N, C-alpha and C positions, 0 to 999 in steps of 0.2 A: 698570572700571578694573583694570589688572594690576600687581600689586606688581613693581617692577624687581628686587627681590632674590630672592624665592621663586616668582614667575610665577603666583601664585595670584589669583583675581579677588577684588577688593576691592569690596563692596557699600557704596554710598554714597547718601544722599538728595540729595546735591548734584550739580549738574551744573557740573564745573570749568570748563567753557567759557563758562559764563556769568558766573562770578566775575571780579572785578577781578583782574589779574595779581598784585597784592600778596596777595591772598587764596587765588589758585588754588594757589600752591605749597605751602600748608599741606597740601594733599591728598596730597602725597608725602613729608611729613615728620611727626615727632612734635612739632613746636614747637607751644606753646600760642599761640591768637590773641590779638592785643591788642584794645583796645575798638572801634576802628575795624573791624578785621577781623571781630571777633565780630557788629558791627552788621550789616555787609555779608553775613555768613553767615546771620544771622536773616532778613534781608529776602529773601534767595534762597530760603531754607526756606520762608517764608510764600508767595511767588510759586508754589514747587514744589507746595506743599499745595494752594493754590487752584487750579492747574492740573490737579492729580490729581482733586479734588473735580469740577471740571467734566468731566473725561474719565470719571471714574465715572458721572456723570449721563448723558452721551452714550452709554456702554457700557450702562446700564440701558435707555435708551430703545432702542437698537439690539436689545437682547435681547428687549424687549417686541414690538418689531416682527418680530423672527424668530419668536418664539412664535407670534404671529398668523399669519404666513405658514405656518408648520409645521402649524397647525390647520386653516388653509385646504387645504392640500395633503393633509393626512389625510382631510378631508371629501370631496375629490375621488377619493381612491384607495380607495374602498370596494370590497370584495371582491364579485365577480360571482357570483351563484348558478351552480353547475354545470349546472343546466338551462336556463339563459339562451339557450344556442345552439339546443337542441332545440325550443324553442318557436318559433323562426323558420323552422323547416323546413315546407314545404308538406305538407299532410295526405297527399297521394298518395305522397309520398317516405316519410313515415312508415309508410304501409301496407306499402310494398314492403320496408322495413327489418323490419317485424314479421313479415311473410310469410317473410322468410329466416331469421328467429330461431327459427321453429317448429322442433321436433324432426323427424327424418326419419320416424319412426314416429309414431303417434298420441300426443298429450300425455297425460301421467298426471295425473289429479286429486289423486294423492297427494304431488306433487312441486311445491309452490307456487313453487319457484325456477326452474323452467322456463317457457318461453313456452307459452301466452299468460296464464297466471296471473301471472307476474312483471310483465307489462306493466301490469295492474292496480294496481300498487302506486306509480305515479307520477302525480301529479294531472292534467296534461294528457293524459298518456299513456292514462289510464284512460278517458277519454271517447273518445278516438280509438279505441283497441283494442276497446271495447265496441260500437263503431258498424261494425265490420268483421265480417260474418257468417262469411266464410271462415275467419278465425281460430278460430272456435268451431264449425266444421262437423264436426269429428271429434274423439273423445276416446277414450282407452284406459282401461278398467277392469280391473284386475288383480284376480284373487282367489287366495287360498291354496287348495291342494287340499283342506285340512280344511274351510275355509270353504264351498268348492264343494260338498263332499259334504253339508254341513249345509243348505245352500240347497236342493239337489236333494232330500234328504230332506224338508225343510219343504214344498217346492212340490208334490212327486209322492207323498209319502207313503212 
């Protein structure tokens, strides 16, 4: 309800439209109610409070139902593992991808982040990658010149 003088909203527990006309005019004045009007106001307040309790119960039930639906939705919205899609690829396609992942020159055993060693770090991929002889057919061994001299000295005296 809006005050006719200051245009501010007036909060009220009472619904003026459900009050008898003799009482509803009190909502816009400062006149005190008589006994009959007080009784009508008390009755309306009791009805309003009963309606509020009923609505609160309905709201609580709706919230409970909503929580159940949200829990159900959350259980259906589980994150999928990133490896899910690779598991569905045929082995022949994985082999082709692995072969394309090999470095152009021979792979270095000192670089585990390169193929084919990196392929052995994923559970399903390790099984597939180890079953492909062509992935493991060549390997590059790098030696440092000092180490090479020591090896040569050790081997050939």
